[in-house]
C-alpha positions as CSV (number, residue, x, y, z in Angstrom):
1,X,-116.1,-70.3,159.7
2,X,-113.1,-71.6,161.4
3,X,-111.8,-70.1,165.0
4,X,-110.1,-70.9,168.1
5,X,-112.7,-69.1,170.3
6,X,-115.4,-71.0,172.1
7,X,-118.3,-69.5,173.3
8,X,-121.8,-70.2,175.3
9,X,-124.9,-68.7,173.6
10,X,-126.6,-68.1,177.2
11,X,-128.0,-65.1,176.4
12,X,-130.4,-66.5,173.3
13,X,-131.5,-69.7,176.2
14,X,-134.5,-69.7,177.8
15,X,-135.8,-72.0,181.1
16,X,-139.2,-72.1,182.3
17,X,-140.0,-71.6,185.9
18,X,-140.2,-75.4,187.5
19,X,-139.4,-77.4,184.5
20,X,-138.6,-80.6,184.3
21,X,-135.0,-80.5,182.1
22,X,-132.9,-77.3,181.4
23,X,-133.2,-75.8,178.3
24,X,-129.0,-74.9,177.8
25,X,-127.0,-76.4,175.7
26,X,-122.9,-75.9,175.3
27,X,-121.8,-75.3,172.1
28,X,-118.2,-75.7,170.4
29,X,-117.1,-73.7,167.4
30,X,-114.0,-75.9,167.5
31,X,-113.3,-79.2,169.8
32,X,-109.6,-79.0,172.0
33,X,-107.1,-81.1,170.5
34,X,-105.9,-83.7,173.1
35,X,-102.4,-85.0,173.6
36,X,-101.3,-87.8,176.4
37,X,-100.5,-85.2,179.0
38,X,-104.0,-83.7,178.7
39,X,-107.2,-83.6,180.8
40,X,-110.1,-83.2,179.7
41,X,-110.9,-79.8,181.6
42,X,-112.1,-78.4,177.7
43,X,-113.5,-81.2,176.2
44,X,-117.5,-82.2,175.6
45,X,-118.1,-84.6,178.7
46,X,-121.1,-86.9,179.4
47,X,-121.0,-89.8,181.3
48,X,-123.3,-91.8,183.4
49,X,-121.5,-91.6,187.3
50,X,-119.9,-94.4,186.5
51,X,-118.4,-94.6,182.7
52,X,-117.5,-91.4,181.3
53,X,-116.4,-90.4,178.1
54,X,-114.9,-87.1,176.8
55,X,-113.8,-85.9,173.1
56,X,-111.4,-84.3,171.4
57,X,-110.6,-83.3,167.4
58,X,-107.1,-83.1,166.4
59,X,-105.7,-83.6,162.3
60,X,-108.7,-86.0,160.8
61,X,-108.5,-87.5,164.0
62,X,-112.2,-87.2,165.8
63,X,-111.7,-89.0,169.5
64,X,-113.3,-90.7,172.6
65,X,-111.6,-91.0,175.4
66,X,-113.6,-93.9,177.4
67,X,-113.1,-94.1,181.3
68,X,-114.2,-95.7,184.7
69,X,-114.5,-94.5,188.0
70,X,-113.7,-97.6,189.2
71,X,-110.5,-98.3,186.9
72,X,-107.2,-97.4,188.6
73,X,-104.1,-98.7,188.7
74,X,-104.6,-99.7,193.0
75,X,-100.8,-99.2,194.4
76,X,-100.5,-97.5,197.6
77,X,-97.1,-95.9,196.7
78,X,-96.3,-92.2,195.3
79,X,-94.3,-93.5,192.5
80,X,-96.7,-91.6,189.7
81,X,-97.7,-94.8,188.3
82,X,-101.2,-95.4,190.4
83,X,-104.5,-93.7,190.4
84,X,-107.7,-93.4,188.1
85,X,-106.5,-94.6,184.7
86,X,-107.6,-94.4,180.9
87,X,-109.7,-97.3,179.9
88,X,-109.2,-96.9,176.0
89,X,-110.3,-94.6,173.3
90,X,-112.1,-94.9,170.0
91,X,-110.6,-93.1,167.6
92,X,-112.4,-92.2,164.0
93,X,-109.8,-90.8,161.2
94,X,-111.8,-89.4,158.7
95,X,-110.8,-89.3,155.0
96,X,-110.1,-85.5,153.4
97,X,-111.6,-84.0,157.1
98,X,-107.6,-82.7,157.9
99,X,-108.5,-79.4,159.8
100,X,-112.1,-79.3,159.4
101,X,-114.2,-77.2,160.6
102,X,-116.1,-77.8,163.8
103,X,-119.4,-77.6,166.1
104,X,-120.5,-79.3,168.7
105,X,-123.6,-78.7,170.9
106,X,-124.6,-80.9,174.2
107,X,-127.9,-80.6,176.0
108,X,-127.7,-80.5,179.4
109,X,-131.1,-81.8,179.3
110,X,-129.7,-85.4,178.8
111,X,-126.3,-85.1,177.6
112,X,-126.2,-85.6,174.4
113,X,-123.8,-84.6,171.8
114,X,-124.1,-83.4,168.4
115,X,-120.7,-82.5,166.3
116,X,-120.7,-81.3,162.6
117,X,-117.3,-81.3,161.0
118,X,-117.7,-79.7,157.5
119,X,-114.8,-79.6,154.8
120,X,-115.5,-77.7,151.8
121,X,-118.4,-79.4,150.6
122,X,-118.7,-82.8,152.6
123,X,-120.1,-82.9,156.1
124,X,-120.2,-85.2,159.0
125,X,-122.9,-85.3,161.8
126,X,-121.6,-87.7,164.5
127,X,-124.4,-87.9,167.1
128,X,-123.5,-89.6,170.8
129,X,-124.2,-89.8,174.2
130,X,-123.2,-92.8,177.4
131,X,-126.5,-94.1,178.7
132,X,-127.6,-93.2,181.3
133,X,-128.7,-96.7,183.2
134,X,-126.4,-99.4,180.9
135,X,-122.5,-98.7,180.4
136,X,-123.0,-98.2,176.2
137,X,-122.1,-95.6,174.4
138,X,-124.0,-95.1,171.0
139,X,-122.7,-93.1,168.3
140,X,-124.7,-92.3,165.0
141,X,-122.8,-90.8,162.0
142,X,-124.5,-89.7,159.1
143,X,-122.8,-88.1,155.8
144,X,-124.6,-85.0,154.6
145,X,-124.3,-84.4,150.8
146,X,-121.4,-86.7,149.8
147,X,-119.9,-90.0,151.0
148,X,-117.1,-90.3,154.0
149,X,-114.5,-92.8,154.2
150,X,-113.8,-93.6,157.8
151,X,-111.3,-95.2,159.7
152,X,-112.0,-96.7,163.4
153,X,-109.5,-97.9,165.7
154,X,-110.2,-99.0,169.2
155,X,-107.0,-98.4,171.9
156,X,-105.6,-97.6,175.2
157,X,-103.2,-95.1,176.1
158,X,-99.2,-96.5,175.8
159,X,-98.5,-98.2,179.2
160,X,-95.4,-100.8,180.5
161,X,-97.4,-101.3,183.6
162,X,-101.3,-102.0,181.8
163,X,-101.8,-105.4,180.3
164,X,-103.1,-104.8,176.8
165,X,-105.4,-107.3,174.8
166,X,-107.2,-106.9,171.6
167,X,-109.0,-108.7,169.6
168,X,-112.2,-109.4,166.9
169,X,-115.2,-112.1,167.7
170,X,-117.6,-112.6,164.6
171,X,-118.7,-108.4,164.1
172,X,-117.4,-107.3,167.4
173,X,-114.0,-105.7,168.2
174,X,-112.8,-105.9,171.7
175,X,-109.9,-105.0,174.2
176,X,-109.4,-105.7,177.6
177,X,-106.8,-103.5,180.0
178,X,-105.6,-104.4,183.1
179,X,-103.7,-103.7,186.2
180,X,-102.3,-106.7,187.7
181,X,-98.5,-107.0,188.2
182,X,-97.1,-105.0,191.6
183,X,-100.8,-103.6,192.8
184,X,-102.5,-104.0,195.7
185,X,-105.5,-104.7,194.2
186,X,-105.8,-105.9,190.8
187,X,-108.1,-104.1,188.2
188,X,-109.5,-104.6,184.6
189,X,-111.4,-102.9,182.4
190,X,-112.8,-104.4,178.7
191,X,-114.4,-102.6,176.1
192,X,-116.7,-104.4,172.9
193,X,-117.6,-101.7,169.9
194,X,-119.5,-103.2,167.7
195,X,-120.6,-101.0,163.9
196,X,-124.8,-101.5,163.1
197,X,-125.5,-101.1,159.0
198,X,-121.8,-101.9,158.0
199,X,-119.3,-104.6,156.8
200,X,-116.7,-103.9,158.9
201,X,-116.6,-101.8,162.3
202,X,-113.0,-100.8,160.6
203,X,-112.9,-99.1,157.8
204,X,-116.3,-98.0,156.1
205,X,-117.6,-95.9,153.2
206,X,-120.4,-93.6,155.0
207,X,-122.8,-93.0,152.6
208,X,-125.8,-89.2,152.8
209,X,-128.6,-92.5,152.0
210,X,-127.1,-95.4,155.1
211,X,-126.4,-93.2,158.9
212,X,-124.5,-96.1,160.7
213,X,-124.4,-96.5,164.4
214,X,-121.6,-97.3,166.9
215,X,-122.3,-99.0,169.9
216,X,-120.1,-99.4,172.6
217,X,-119.7,-101.6,175.8
218,X,-117.5,-101.3,179.4
219,X,-117.5,-102.9,182.1
220,X,-114.8,-103.4,185.3
221,X,-113.9,-105.9,187.1
222,X,-116.2,-105.0,190.0
223,X,-118.7,-105.3,188.1
224,X,-118.6,-108.2,186.6
225,X,-116.1,-111.5,187.3
226,X,-115.7,-111.2,183.6
227,X,-115.6,-108.0,181.6
228,X,-114.3,-109.2,178.5
229,X,-117.3,-111.7,178.9
230,X,-119.6,-109.7,180.0
231,X,-119.4,-106.4,177.5
232,X,-119.6,-109.0,174.1
233,X,-122.9,-110.6,176.0
234,X,-124.3,-107.2,176.3
235,X,-123.3,-106.8,172.2
236,X,-124.6,-109.0,171.0
237,X,-128.0,-109.0,172.6
238,X,-128.6,-105.7,171.2
239,X,-131.2,-105.0,169.0
240,X,-133.5,-102.3,167.3
241,X,-136.0,-102.6,169.8
242,X,-133.9,-102.6,172.8
243,X,-132.0,-99.8,171.7
244,X,-135.2,-97.9,171.2
245,X,-135.8,-98.9,175.4
246,X,-132.0,-98.0,176.4
247,X,-132.7,-95.1,174.8
248,X,-136.1,-94.3,176.8
249,X,-135.0,-95.2,179.8
250,X,-131.7,-92.9,179.4
251,X,-134.4,-89.8,178.9
252,X,-136.2,-90.9,181.5
253,X,-133.5,-91.3,184.7
254,X,-132.6,-87.3,183.1
255,X,-136.1,-86.4,183.3
256,X,-136.4,-87.5,187.4
257,X,-133.2,-86.2,187.9
258,X,-133.8,-82.6,186.9
259,X,-137.1,-82.8,188.3
260,X,-135.3,-83.6,192.1
261,X,-135.3,-79.7,192.5
262,X,-135.2,-76.7,190.0
263,X,-134.5,-72.4,190.2
264,X,-135.3,-69.9,188.5
265,X,-134.0,-66.6,188.4
266,X,-133.3,-63.4,185.4
267,X,-130.0,-64.2,185.4
268,X,-130.0,-67.0,182.0
269,X,-125.7,-66.6,182.9
270,X,-126.4,-67.4,186.4
271,X,-129.5,-70.1,185.7
272,X,-127.0,-71.8,182.7
273,X,-124.0,-72.4,184.9
274,X,-125.9,-73.6,187.6
275,X,-127.7,-76.8,185.7
276,X,-123.8,-77.0,183.9
277,X,-122.8,-77.3,187.4
278,X,-125.5,-80.3,188.1
279,X,-124.8,-81.9,185.3
280,X,-121.3,-82.3,185.4
281,X,-121.9,-84.2,189.1
282,X,-124.3,-86.3,187.7
283,X,-122.4,-87.5,184.6
284,X,-119.9,-88.4,186.7
285,X,-120.9,-89.3,190.3
286,X,-123.0,-92.2,191.0
287,X,-121.0,-95.0,191.8
288,X,-121.5,-95.6,195.6
289,X,-117.6,-97.0,195.8
290,X,-116.0,-95.3,193.7
291,X,-116.8,-91.5,193.3
292,X,-114.8,-89.4,190.8
293,X,-111.1,-88.0,191.2
294,X,-110.3,-84.4,191.3
295,X,-110.8,-84.1,187.3
296,X,-113.7,-85.8,187.3
297,X,-112.7,-87.3,183.6
298,X,-109.9,-89.4,182.9
299,X,-108.2,-88.8,179.8
300,X,-104.8,-89.8,180.1
301,X,-102.6,-91.9,182.2
302,X,-100.8,-89.3,183.4
303,X,-103.0,-86.8,185.4
304,X,-101.7,-84.5,187.9
305,X,-101.8,-85.0,191.6
306,X,-102.5,-89.0,190.0
307,X,-105.8,-87.6,189.7
308,X,-107.0,-88.6,193.3
309,X,-108.7,-88.1,196.2
310,X,-107.0,-84.7,197.7
311,X,-108.6,-84.4,201.2
312,X,-108.0,-80.6,202.1
313,X,-110.9,-79.5,200.3
314,X,-110.6,-80.5,196.4
315,X,-111.9,-84.1,196.8
316,X,-115.0,-82.5,198.9
317,X,-115.7,-79.3,196.9
318,X,-117.2,-80.6,194.4
319,X,-120.3,-82.1,196.7
320,X,-120.9,-79.7,198.5
321,X,-124.2,-78.2,197.3
322,X,-125.1,-81.7,195.7
323,X,-127.7,-82.2,199.0
324,X,-129.0,-78.9,199.1
325,X,-129.9,-79.0,195.4
326,X,-131.5,-82.8,196.8
327,X,-129.2,-84.9,194.2
328,X,-128.4,-87.4,197.0
329,X,-127.6,-90.2,194.6
330,X,-124.5,-88.0,193.5
331,X,-123.9,-86.7,197.1
332,X,-123.2,-90.4,198.5
333,X,-120.2,-91.7,196.5
334,X,-117.8,-88.5,198.4
335,X,-117.8,-91.3,201.6
336,X,-116.8,-94.5,200.4
337,X,-113.0,-93.7,200.5
338,X,-113.1,-92.1,203.5
339,X,-114.7,-95.1,205.2
340,X,-112.6,-97.2,203.5
341,X,-109.0,-95.5,204.6
342,X,-109.8,-95.7,208.2
343,X,-107.8,-99.0,208.9
344,X,-104.9,-96.8,207.7
345,X,-106.0,-93.7,209.7
346,X,-106.3,-95.3,212.6
347,X,-102.0,-97.4,212.1
348,X,-101.1,-92.8,211.4
349,X,-102.8,-91.8,214.4
350,X,-101.5,-94.2,216.7
351,X,-97.8,-94.1,215.0
352,X,-97.6,-90.3,214.4
353,X,-99.3,-89.0,217.3
354,X,-99.9,-91.8,219.6
355,X,-103.4,-91.3,219.6
356,X,-107.0,-93.1,219.4
357,X,-109.1,-92.0,216.4
358,X,-108.1,-91.4,212.5
359,X,-105.4,-89.1,210.8
360,X,-105.3,-88.7,207.8
361,X,-102.6,-87.9,204.7
362,X,-103.1,-85.0,201.7
363,X,-104.4,-88.0,199.2
364,X,-105.8,-91.5,199.1
365,X,-107.1,-93.4,196.2
366,X,-110.9,-95.7,196.8
367,X,-110.4,-99.0,198.4
368,X,-107.9,-97.9,201.1
369,X,-105.8,-97.0,198.4
370,X,-102.9,-94.3,199.7
371,X,-101.0,-92.6,196.2
372,X,-99.5,-90.2,198.6
373,X,-97.7,-92.8,200.6
374,X,-93.4,-92.1,200.6
375,X,-93.1,-89.5,198.3
376,X,-89.9,-89.2,197.9
377,X,-89.7,-85.7,196.8
378,X,-90.8,-85.0,200.7
379,X,-88.9,-87.2,202.2
380,X,-86.5,-85.1,203.3
381,X,-88.4,-82.5,204.8
382,X,-91.1,-81.9,207.3
383,X,-93.8,-83.0,204.9
384,X,-93.5,-86.6,205.5
385,X,-94.1,-88.1,208.8
386,X,-94.0,-92.1,208.8
387,X,-94.6,-92.9,205.3
388,X,-97.8,-90.8,205.1
389,X,-97.8,-86.9,203.5
390,X,-99.1,-84.8,205.4
391,X,-97.8,-81.3,205.2
392,X,-97.6,-80.8,208.4
393,X,-101.8,-80.5,208.3
394,X,-103.6,-82.8,211.0
395,X,-107.1,-81.5,209.9
396,X,-107.6,-83.9,206.6
397,X,-110.0,-86.3,208.5
398,X,-112.3,-83.9,209.9
399,X,-112.5,-82.0,206.3
400,X,-113.9,-85.1,205.3
401,X,-116.6,-84.6,207.9
402,X,-118.1,-81.5,206.1
403,X,-119.8,-83.4,203.7
404,X,-121.5,-86.1,205.6
405,X,-122.8,-83.4,208.3
406,X,-124.2,-82.1,205.5
407,X,-125.9,-85.1,204.3
408,X,-127.1,-85.9,207.7
409,X,-128.0,-82.7,209.1
410,X,-130.4,-82.5,205.7
411,X,-132.0,-86.0,205.8
412,X,-131.9,-87.5,209.5
413,X,-131.7,-90.4,207.4
414,X,-131.1,-93.4,210.4
415,X,-129.0,-95.6,208.3
416,X,-126.3,-93.2,206.9
417,X,-126.0,-92.5,210.4
418,X,-125.0,-95.5,211.4
419,X,-123.1,-95.8,208.4
420,X,-120.8,-92.4,209.3
421,X,-120.7,-92.9,212.9
422,X,-117.5,-94.8,213.1
423,X,-116.0,-92.3,210.8
424,X,-117.4,-89.3,213.0
425,X,-116.2,-91.2,216.8
426,X,-112.6,-91.5,215.1
427,X,-112.5,-87.9,214.3
428,X,-113.5,-86.8,217.9
429,X,-111.4,-89.3,219.3
430,X,-108.4,-87.6,217.3
431,X,-109.0,-84.3,218.7
432,X,-110.0,-85.8,222.0
433,X,-106.5,-86.7,222.5
434,X,-104.5,-83.9,220.2
435,X,-106.5,-80.8,221.8
436,X,-104.3,-79.3,225.4
437,X,-106.3,-78.1,228.1
438,X,-104.6,-75.1,229.1
439,X,-105.2,-72.6,231.5
440,X,-109.3,-73.3,231.1
441,X,-109.1,-73.2,227.2
442,X,-108.8,-75.9,224.9
443,X,-105.3,-75.3,222.4
444,X,-103.9,-76.7,219.1
445,X,-100.0,-77.2,218.4
446,X,-98.6,-77.6,216.0
447,X,-101.3,-77.9,212.7
448,X,-100.2,-76.5,209.8
449,X,-103.3,-74.5,208.6
450,X,-101.3,-74.1,204.9
451,X,-99.7,-77.3,203.3
452,X,-96.0,-76.7,204.8
453,X,-97.3,-73.4,206.7
454,X,-95.0,-74.8,210.2
455,X,-96.2,-76.0,213.3
456,X,-98.6,-73.6,213.9
457,X,-101.0,-72.9,216.8
458,X,-104.7,-72.6,216.8
459,X,-105.8,-72.7,213.1
460,X,-109.0,-70.4,212.3
461,X,-109.8,-73.3,209.7
462,X,-109.2,-76.2,211.8
463,X,-110.9,-74.8,215.4
464,X,-114.0,-74.4,212.7
465,X,-113.4,-78.0,211.8
466,X,-113.5,-79.5,215.0
467,X,-116.6,-77.4,216.0
468,X,-118.5,-79.2,212.8
469,X,-117.5,-82.5,214.1
470,X,-118.1,-82.0,218.2
471,X,-121.7,-80.6,217.4
472,X,-122.3,-83.2,214.8
473,X,-121.1,-85.9,217.1
474,X,-123.6,-84.5,219.6
475,X,-126.5,-84.9,217.2
476,X,-125.5,-88.1,215.7
477,X,-125.3,-89.4,219.1
478,X,-128.5,-87.8,220.6
479,X,-130.5,-89.4,217.5
480,X,-128.8,-93.1,217.7
481,X,-128.6,-93.0,221.2
482,X,-125.2,-93.8,221.4
483,X,-121.8,-93.1,223.8
484,X,-124.3,-91.1,226.4
485,X,-121.2,-91.0,228.7
486,X,-119.1,-89.1,226.1
487,X,-121.6,-85.8,225.7
488,X,-120.2,-84.4,228.6
489,X,-116.7,-84.5,227.7
490,X,-117.5,-83.4,224.3
491,X,-119.8,-80.2,225.3
492,X,-117.1,-79.5,227.7
493,X,-114.6,-79.5,224.8
494,X,-117.1,-77.0,222.4
495,X,-117.8,-74.9,225.4
496,X,-113.8,-74.1,226.3
497,X,-112.4,-74.6,222.5
498,X,-109.7,-71.6,221.9
499,X,-112.1,-68.6,220.0
500,X,-110.7,-67.1,216.3
501,X,-108.1,-65.2,216.9
502,X,-108.3,-61.8,214.8
503,X,-106.4,-58.9,213.5
504,X,-106.5,-55.7,212.3
505,X,-105.7,-54.9,208.5
506,X,-106.3,-51.9,207.3
507,X,-108.3,-50.5,210.3
508,X,-110.5,-53.5,210.8
509,X,-110.8,-56.4,213.2
510,X,-110.6,-59.2,210.8
511,X,-109.6,-62.9,211.3
512,X,-106.2,-64.5,211.3
513,X,-105.4,-67.6,210.1
514,X,-103.7,-68.7,213.3
515,X,-102.6,-67.7,216.6
516,X,-99.2,-68.4,216.5
517,X,-97.7,-68.6,212.8
518,X,-99.2,-67.9,209.7
519,X,-100.8,-64.4,210.2
520,X,-102.1,-63.7,206.7
521,X,-102.1,-64.8,203.0
522,X,-102.9,-63.4,200.1
523,X,-103.3,-66.4,197.4
524,X,-105.9,-68.2,198.9
525,X,-109.3,-68.6,201.7
526,X,-108.5,-71.0,204.1
527,X,-109.0,-68.0,206.4
528,X,-112.7,-67.8,206.3
529,X,-113.6,-71.7,206.0
530,X,-114.4,-71.8,209.5
531,X,-117.5,-69.9,208.0
532,X,-118.0,-72.4,204.9
533,X,-117.9,-75.2,205.0
534,X,-117.4,-75.6,208.5
535,X,-120.9,-74.1,209.1
536,X,-119.6,-72.6,212.7
537,X,-120.5,-69.1,212.0
538,X,-124.4,-68.2,210.8
539,X,-126.1,-65.2,210.9
540,X,-127.2,-66.2,214.2
541,X,-123.8,-65.6,215.4
542,X,-122.7,-62.7,217.8
543,X,-122.7,-59.0,216.3
544,X,-118.7,-58.8,216.9
545,X,-118.3,-62.2,215.3
546,X,-120.2,-61.6,212.2
547,X,-118.5,-57.7,211.6
548,X,-115.1,-59.7,212.0
549,X,-116.4,-62.2,209.4
550,X,-117.7,-59.2,206.7
551,X,-114.6,-57.1,207.4
552,X,-112.5,-60.2,206.4
553,X,-114.4,-61.1,203.1
554,X,-114.0,-57.9,202.2
555,X,-110.3,-57.2,202.9
556,X,-110.1,-60.8,201.1
557,X,-111.2,-60.5,197.8
558,X,-111.2,-64.3,196.8
559,X,-114.2,-64.0,194.6
560,X,-111.7,-65.4,191.0
561,X,-109.2,-67.9,192.5
562,X,-107.9,-71.0,191.7
563,X,-108.6,-73.0,195.4
564,X,-111.2,-70.6,197.0
565,X,-113.9,-69.5,195.1
566,X,-116.0,-72.6,195.9
567,X,-115.8,-71.5,199.6
568,X,-115.5,-67.9,198.9
569,X,-119.3,-67.3,197.4
570,X,-120.7,-68.9,200.4
571,X,-118.9,-67.5,203.4
572,X,-119.8,-64.3,202.0
573,X,-123.8,-65.4,201.7
574,X,-123.4,-67.2,205.4
575,X,-122.8,-63.6,206.8
576,X,-124.9,-61.3,205.4
577,X,-122.3,-59.8,203.0
578,X,-123.9,-57.5,200.2
579,X,-126.2,-59.9,197.7
580,X,-126.1,-57.4,195.4
581,X,-121.8,-57.8,195.2
582,X,-122.0,-60.9,195.3
583,X,-124.6,-61.5,192.3
584,X,-122.4,-59.1,190.5
585,X,-119.4,-61.1,191.2
586,X,-120.7,-64.7,190.8
587,X,-122.2,-63.5,187.3
588,X,-118.4,-62.7,186.7
589,X,-117.3,-65.7,187.3
590,X,-119.9,-68.2,185.6
591,X,-118.7,-66.4,182.3
592,X,-114.8,-67.6,182.9
593,X,-115.6,-70.7,181.5
594,X,-115.0,-73.4,179.2
595,X,-118.6,-74.5,177.2
596,X,-118.2,-77.1,179.4
597,X,-118.5,-75.3,182.4
598,X,-114.9,-75.9,183.9
599,X,-113.4,-72.7,185.3
600,X,-110.3,-71.2,182.8
601,X,-107.1,-71.2,183.9
602,X,-108.0,-73.5,187.1
603,X,-105.9,-76.7,187.3
604,X,-108.2,-78.8,189.7
605,X,-110.9,-80.3,187.7
606,X,-114.3,-80.7,188.7
607,X,-113.8,-79.1,192.4
608,X,-116.2,-75.4,191.3
609,X,-119.0,-77.7,190.2
610,X,-120.8,-76.7,192.7
611,X,-119.9,-72.9,193.1
612,X,-123.0,-71.4,191.6
613,X,-125.3,-74.0,192.2
614,X,-124.6,-73.7,195.9
615,X,-124.0,-70.1,196.3
616,X,-127.5,-69.8,194.1
617,X,-129.2,-72.4,196.2
618,X,-127.9,-70.7,200.0
619,X,-129.1,-67.5,198.8
620,X,-132.6,-68.5,197.6
621,X,-133.0,-71.1,200.8
622,X,-130.2,-70.7,203.7
623,X,-130.5,-73.1,206.4
624,X,-127.4,-73.4,208.4
625,X,-128.6,-73.7,212.2
626,X,-131.6,-75.0,211.6
627,X,-133.0,-72.1,210.6
628,X,-134.3,-71.1,207.3
629,X,-134.2,-67.9,205.8
630,X,-135.1,-66.9,202.5
631,X,-134.1,-65.4,199.0
632,X,-131.5,-63.2,200.0
633,X,-130.6,-62.1,196.6
634,X,-130.1,-58.5,195.0
635,X,-133.7,-55.8,195.9
636,X,-135.8,-56.0,192.6
637,X,-135.3,-59.2,191.2
638,X,-137.5,-62.4,191.1
639,X,-136.9,-65.7,191.7
640,X,-138.3,-69.3,192.5
641,X,-137.4,-72.3,193.8
642,X,-138.5,-75.9,194.1
643,X,-137.5,-78.6,196.3
644,X,-134.5,-77.0,198.1
645,X,-133.2,-79.8,200.7
646,X,-132.1,-77.6,204.2
647,X,-131.1,-78.7,207.5
648,X,-134.0,-80.4,209.4
649,X,-134.9,-82.5,206.2
650,X,-137.1,-80.0,205.4
651,X,-137.7,-79.6,200.9
652,X,-138.7,-75.6,200.7
653,X,-140.2,-74.2,197.4
654,X,-140.9,-70.1,196.9
655,X,-141.5,-67.6,194.5
656,X,-140.7,-63.7,195.1
657,X,-142.5,-61.6,192.1
658,X,-141.9,-58.3,192.8
659,X,-141.3,-57.9,195.7
660,X,-143.4,-59.9,197.0
661,X,-142.7,-63.8,198.4
662,X,-145.5,-66.1,197.8
663,X,-146.3,-70.0,197.6
664,X,-144.3,-70.4,200.6
665,X,-143.9,-74.7,200.8
666,X,-142.4,-77.1,203.5
667,X,-142.3,-81.0,203.3
668,X,-140.8,-81.9,206.7
669,X,-139.6,-85.8,205.7
670,X,-138.6,-86.4,209.4
671,X,-140.9,-84.9,211.4
672,X,-138.0,-81.9,212.8
673,X,-139.5,-78.9,214.3
674,X,-139.0,-75.6,211.8
675,X,-137.8,-72.7,212.8
676,X,-138.4,-69.4,209.4
677,X,-137.7,-66.5,209.4
678,X,-140.8,-64.7,208.9
679,X,-141.1,-63.8,205.1
680,X,-143.7,-61.0,205.6
681,X,-142.3,-59.1,208.8
682,X,-145.3,-57.7,210.7
683,X,-147.9,-59.5,209.6
684,X,-149.1,-62.5,211.0
685,X,-148.8,-66.3,209.2
686,X,-151.2,-69.0,208.5
687,X,-150.3,-72.4,208.7
688,X,-152.2,-74.6,206.6
689,X,-151.2,-78.6,207.1
690,X,-151.8,-81.0,204.5
691,X,-153.8,-78.8,202.9
692,X,-155.8,-77.6,205.9
693,X,-155.9,-74.6,208.3
694,X,-153.9,-75.0,211.4
695,X,-152.7,-72.3,213.7
696,X,-151.3,-68.5,213.2
697,X,-148.3,-67.4,214.0
698,X,-146.6,-63.9,214.3
699,X,-143.4,-62.3,214.9
700,X,-139.7,-62.1,213.3
701,X,-139.0,-65.9,213.5
702,X,-142.4,-68.4,212.8
703,X,-141.5,-72.1,215.0
704,X,-143.4,-74.6,214.7
705,X,-143.4,-78.3,215.1
706,X,-143.6,-80.7,212.3
707,X,-145.2,-84.1,211.6
708,X,-143.1,-87.3,209.3
709,X,-144.1,-86.4,205.9
710,X,-146.1,-83.4,206.2
711,X,-146.8,-80.5,204.0
712,X,-147.1,-77.5,205.1
713,X,-148.2,-74.1,203.5
714,X,-147.3,-70.3,204.9
715,X,-149.3,-68.2,203.7
716,X,-150.5,-64.3,205.0
717,X,-153.8,-63.5,206.6
């Protein structure tokens, strides 16, 4: 039956507690039609964190859009011509299937996507997957009932800036696409295609008795000196045995990925959304030098915002929840473009503000590229300074430190600390010079809280970001034994930084966006981001500050916001807002998606992939401020989780059933002191260390030392 609607059959899906992989799937009843200006926000999505693929069906054509995270046009110029670019498109033109019925299902367990096209008594089944361990794509075609004629085309988007070459070598069709003229860094990508069990890879008659498999290899100049030679050789050496081995490795990679951590809830809608978000980031984030851009998947040469790394939250947001979910491999790519941009950031700090440190514009690319430089549409206003598009904001570099701080506090990986130390120093150097010390406090002048909001004084967001930066700097300095002589100054700034401004709205005290300037913004939630993602207000903050925080959450109600949801839910959880309300709104949020999990009517791509996953981890196991709190969920709900990563480098597991908490286990990776709110108030707690009973603790707050790689279990007497 034809339909234009999309549905998610979450209510029919089940999930076993602590399963190794989710049993959920996505279902499309009609694939989105793709046009040259589309982005793949509603399409079936596959990938391995480097190579990505999306799909579209229109007329009688099924198209596969191929991209690589490292294939950009790399030029520091806001000319609309630079950004991530499409590698190529595989078109399957299916004779007699104009406007056929379409159904697609995708398994979250390994990304395998199966499409069924039906026209009259003819059917065509297409199974596709992107290898998790090789840049290979496999597409299996099978006719049902009657033979099907298919024409195959390997092509690329029309772009006068791109150098396109195509050809055929023996049984292999190939394509090479490059941006080498008028660029700062040349890029090339190559695709090779081979069709097995067919005499031709361009036109074939597919009979029911003889399925056909198509294999594509994709590579870039950043991974191979000669990408075209690489992909052709890779295709040549494939055989039946190697394909079996590749598929086994593919499935094993996904099995290990899903086993990094897990949760179980009674709400299957939230469960599916949780694992959908983790699937999304696994499929588009693993390349350590080239994280995904704002849309994650590239299906056009002209994405909005040039598909860049937008630094006033859009780029950072998809990574918010990966560390707590123990997906460190997917979290790490976030840092590379921020670190690579440091020389330019130092230039801006010196030439825009005559200061030390780093100052970042709103949009950058990989390898130090600045895709918003000299933005002609903003040159006549105050948005551009010395060629950089800042919109008056001074906070972008400090915003880039948020995910780094989360990774550090949750791993205490010294090598990682050393890697980010220069960036962290750059941030605090800038703010040391930029802050004004007046009347016993440090003040921020001329820093817009919103893009172009003017020369605001003491934006609450920037105050939160500065507190995060200097707290992180002290922790890094102590752990790595660096810059001891500077710690007194950093502590002085923390002790004397201006407080968050407040105001009264409808009789209640709430945060004011700035001390002077913007007081409130009805269509965004930057007024709560000092709570999250800045992480400087927690349940251990002063009672008055927590009351103002909850009042602000109540006044804003930005649960379903195209800019704020990914931080708003977390802020509400962090300050003890009603968990029943949070869960209800999160459930509504999870229902307002395309089948692939992207939010309906949200123009910002993958930024909300973290929203449900991050919120649920936080409700099950909060650790901000180095205090672990378990099961802040609605009363009467059962839940369990395994290996949520917390501040202090702990992996925590626990179960809540019929109101009773049990199976509380903590693995201490680095031997840090641990503090846990007693899961059994007014009861004594026995610590079991590496399987042996140890000390007995009591009180509301349990504090105890741990040893490196120690396994601890907590039980009541």
